[in-house]
N, C-alpha and C positions, 0 to 999 in steps of 0.2 A: 524305190521309186522307178520302176522299170519302164522302158520304152517298149511297147508291144507292137503298135501299128499306128501310123498316122492316117489322116483322112485323104492324103494326097496320093492317088493311085499312080501318078506319073513317077513318083520317087520310091515306089514300093520295092523292098529287097526281093531277091530271088527266093524260091522255095527253100533251098538249103540254108540261106541266111535266116529265113523265118524260123527254121528249126533250131538254129543256134540261139536266136533271140528268145524264143519261148523256153529254151532250156535255162537260160539265165533268169528269166522271169520265175520259173519254178524254184530255182535256188533262192532267189531274193525273197519270195513270198511264202515259200513252203512252211517255214516255222510258224509264221503268224496264222496262216490259213488252217494248219493242222492242229493248232492249239485248242485247249478246252473252250467250250462255248461260254461267253460272258454271262454274268449274272443279270437277270432281268431287272430293269428299273424303269421308272416313269420317263416317258419321252417328253422332250421339250416341244411345245407347240409352235410349229413354223407355218407361215402363210406363204403359199406360192403366189408370185406376182407375174402374171402372163403379159405378153405384149409390151415388154419394157423397151423395145427397140428393134432394129433390123436383125440383131442377134446373129451375126455371121459365124460365131463360134459354136452355135447350137447348144448353149448352156441353159440351165434352169436357174431362176432367181427365187430365193426364199428370203423372208424377212422375219426376224424376231423383234417384236415391239413390246417393250416392258409396259406393264399396266400404268405406271406413272412415268411420263416422259416430258421433259421440259420443252418449251417452244424452241424451235430451231435446234434440235439436238445434234450432237456429233454423230458421225457414221463410222462404223468399223466393218470393213469387208473381210470375211473369213473364207479361206480356200482350203478345202480338205485335202488329204493325202491320197495316194493310190489305194485302191480297193475299198475306199471309204465313200461316204455320201454326206450330203449336207446334214442329214438327221444324225448320223453317227458323230459328226464333229460337234454339232450342237449339244448332243447328249453327254459328251465326255470331256470336252475342252475346258468347261467352266466359264466360257464367255457369256452365256445367257445370264447366269447368276451375277456376274460382274456388271452386265448391262442393267439389270434390275437395280443394283445398288448405286451405280454411278450415273445412270441416266443417259445411255446412248443407244442408238438404233443399230441393230446387227443385220447385215446383209450376207447371206450365205449363197455363194455361187456353187453350182453343182454341174459336173460333167457326167457323161454316160459311157456305157460300153460301146455305143455306136461311134463315139469320138475316139475312144481308146479302150481296147479290150480290158485293160487293168484299171479303168476309171481314173487314169492320171490326166491332169491338165497337160496340154501339149506345149510345155515350156521350151522344148528343144527345137521346134520347127518354125521357120520364118513366117509361115502362113498364120501363125498364132501368136508370135512373140514380138510383132512389130506394131507400131502406133497405127491406129485407125484400121485395123483389120483383124479378123479371126477372133480368138478367145479374148485377146487383150481388149478389143473394141467392145465385145459383149459385156465384160466386167465394167468398162467405162460407162456403158449405157445403163447398167444397173445403178451406178452412182447417180447418174442424171435422174433416173426415175425416183430414187429415194429422196432426192432434193425436191422434186416437183410434187410427188404424191404425199410425202410425209413432212414437208416443210423443213427438211434437214439443212444444216449449215454447210454450204459448199466450201467454206474455209476451214472446216474441221472434219476432214475425211482421211481415214487411215485404213491400212490393209495389213493382214497377217495371214500366214498359212503354213502348213506342214509339208515337208518333203517336196513332191511335185507342186503342191500348193505354196510351199515356201519359195521354190524356184519361180513360180508364177507371181509371187509377191515381188520378187526382184524385177520381174518383167514389168509389172505395173508401175513401180517406182521409177524405172528407167524410161518407160514410154510415156508416162503421164505425170511428170514431176509438177505440172501445173494443176493437178487434181488432188494428189495425195500429199498431205503435210508430213507424214511419217509412216514407216512400216516396220514390221518385225518379221524377219525371215527365220523360220524354225526348221532346222535340218535341211536347208536349201542350198542353192548354188549361186555363184556370181552371174550377173546378167551376160548373156550371149557367149557363154563358154563354148557352146556347140557351133559357133561360127566356123571353127576349124578343128573341132574335136567331136568324137562320138559322145552321145549321152553317157554311156557306161564309163568311158575314160574320165569324163568330168566328175562322175559320181565317185569312182574309185579306180585309180589312186588319186584323182584330182589333177588339176592343171595349174602350173605355177607361171604366172605372168607378173610383170612389174606393176606396181600401183598405178603408174601413169597409163600403161597399156589397158588395164582393166577400166580405168576411169574414162578413157577415150571411147570404149564400147558403149558406155552409157550416154556420153555426149552425142554419139552418132545416132542414138535412138530418137533424138528430137533436136536436130542441129540448130534450129532457130531459137531454142529456149534460152532466156537470159535471166530467169528468176532464181530464187534460192533452191538449193537441192533438198529433197526430203531428208529428215532425220531418220536414221536407220539403226535398228537393233538386230543383233544376230544371236540366235540361240542354237546350241547343239549339245549332244551328249558326247562325253569324251571317249565312250566305247563304241561309237557308231561305226559300223563296217559297211553300211549301205551307202550313205553319203558321208564320206570320211571327214574328220575334223580339219583337214587341209582346206576344205571349202569355206569354213568359217574364217580362216586366216585370209583367204583370197577375197572373200566378201568384205572383210575389214579393210583390206588394202584398197579395194575398189571405191568404197564410200568415204574413207578418210581422205583419199586422194582427191575425190570430187569436192570435198569441203576444204581442201588445201591444208590438211592436218598431217602431223607426223603419225607414223604407225606405232609409236610408243604411247601407251595409255597415259593420260594425264593423272589418273588416280585409279587404284585397284582396291576393291573391298571384297567382302564375302557377304552373300545374302542367302536367306532361306534356311530350312532345317538341315540341309545337306552341305552347307558351306559352298554354294555355287560361286565360282570366281566371276566377279563383276568388274569388267574393265570399261572405263569411260574415257572418251576422247572429246575434250571440250573445245568449243569454238572460242574466238577471241572475246566474245561478249559473256563468256562463262556458262553458256548453255551446253548441254550434252548433244553433240551432233551425231555421234556414233557410239554405240555400246556393244560389247561382246560378252555373252554369258555362257561360261563353260560349266556344264552340269556334270558333276562327277558320278561315275559308276553306272551310267545308263547308256543304252544304245539308241536306236533310231525311234524317234517319236516326239510327241508334244508332252513335255513334263507337266504333271498334275500332282496335287497334294490334297486328296479328298479330306473333307472335314468342314467344320463350321467356323473356324477361326477367321480373323480378319484377312490374313494372308493365305488362306487355303481356298482351293476350288478344284472342280473337276471330278472325274470318275475314271477308274481303271477298268470299266466294263466292256472294253473293246481293245483289240490289239493296237499298238503304237501310242498308248497313253501310259507311260511308265510312272510309277509312284515315286516322286522325288520332291519337286518344288512346284508351286502354282505359277507357271510361267505367265498365264493370263493376267494375274494380278500385277506382276512387274511390268508386263507389256502395257497394261492400261495406265500405269504410272508414267511410263516412258512417253506415252501419247499425251499425257497431261489430263487424263480423264479421272484420275483418282489422286486426291491430295492428302490421304491419310498417311500417318507416319508409323511404319512398322518397327522402327527402332533398329533397322538393319541396313542403313545406307539409303542414299537418295536415288530414286528411280529416274530422275532427270526431268520429269514433267510435273511434279507436284511437291507438296510438303511446304512448310514454312508459313508465315503469316501473309495473307493476301493484301495487296494495296491496289487501289483502283484510280484510274484517270479517265475522264471523258473530255474529248477534244477533237478537233478536226484532224483529218489524216495529215495535213501539212504540219500542224502543231505536234502531233505524236512523233513524226519523223524528226522535227527540230529538237524535241526533247530527248531523243535517243531511244524511244520505246518502239520504234518501227523503222523499217528501211524502205527504200523505193528503188524500183528497177523497171525501166521501160514504161514509166508513167503510172505504174501500179504500186500500191503500198502493201507491205507485208509486216505483220507483227513480228517483232524480234524474238527469236527463240523458237516459237511454234511455227513461224513461217506462214501463218494464216493470211489468206488474201483479204485485204480490207477495202479493196476497190481503188478508185482513181486517186492519185496524189494531188489533192487540191484542198481548198479551205471550205468546201461545201459538204463533203462527206464526213460524217462524225461517227465515232465509235467509242465505246467504253472498253478500256484494256485493263485486265487483271494481271498483276505481277505476282507469281508464286511458282517456284522459288525466285530468289533475286535474279533479275536479268531475263526471266522467262515470261513472256507476255501472251495472253490469250484473249480473244474477243469475248466480252461479257456484257453484251447489250441488253440481255434479259434479266439482269440483276447481278450485283457484285457485292460480296461481303466487305 
């Protein structure tokens, strides 16, 4: 996930500094770029959505809309890694096939070589990683467009991404906790590591701060925010030398501290065909606020498991998609979008027998199925925004698993 050049000319390094940076880029990317050409396979059909906002980050918006989509579907924003594109991420991550099965809208954000010569999201510069400016605002505007143009549910918006896209996922969770209910950072970094460090130091060897110090950087991203923090999943390969595993530990520290949790997992299991270590950090209500997934034997990339099985997805047809475990499947479960039972542990967002309640927001809070903050009601567990805390706004909540509630106004088993 190299930093090659920012758009801000005023902070551009000297020519000698550029030569050193480009040398590092060559080392980081050389193996992937010099590897054999991937096997050809059918491309996922993406639709470009122009004019989605002021777009200060100069990004491109694409949408994958399953043929069958429920009314007011959830939205998952996907952010590709360096040297990749929206199309490459759609074709290999497995997310579109999961969207077909689970019924959610996919938004793929794409950056360009004009923004960054290595096609990295600029997670490291303040012009792009702060609320209401740059690339962060562009992604936020994509969500708004998805809600208005496709009737998506603003209370069920999620984000995930790889490498620079993973670091940008952390940016979106920190700068827009009022927009994203949950996120999954794949081979990414803690928010605002580059406040006082270079991007390369953050990537390798990584930066060690206290949990409270990391958490404060997120709080500073939106100081007036008083609502629930997004649930966060962290994925990484234990052989990653590009964004080293220390970053997963620091991400865990950042988000467990925000949720007021210990850095010791509540429970540890293994999932997938490769026995990925699955650490869960439970909130007081029993929901999984943070999880960390350590994938054995792989380096930098989005883990996939090609095949047609329930827990399989993705393709190894491009660099940075190592054959190991279908991370997309488990991420969808963590988001609460898939409630199938793979028999290998609870993903935190699905599974179990669903129970449903229809009541006013006031009654839902009084019954312990929702919480309130600043006059707004939030579903317990998922953190979905239910609207004003009063007796006039009514929602149906589905509970699955126990203690985890999602809005189910369009039908609930």
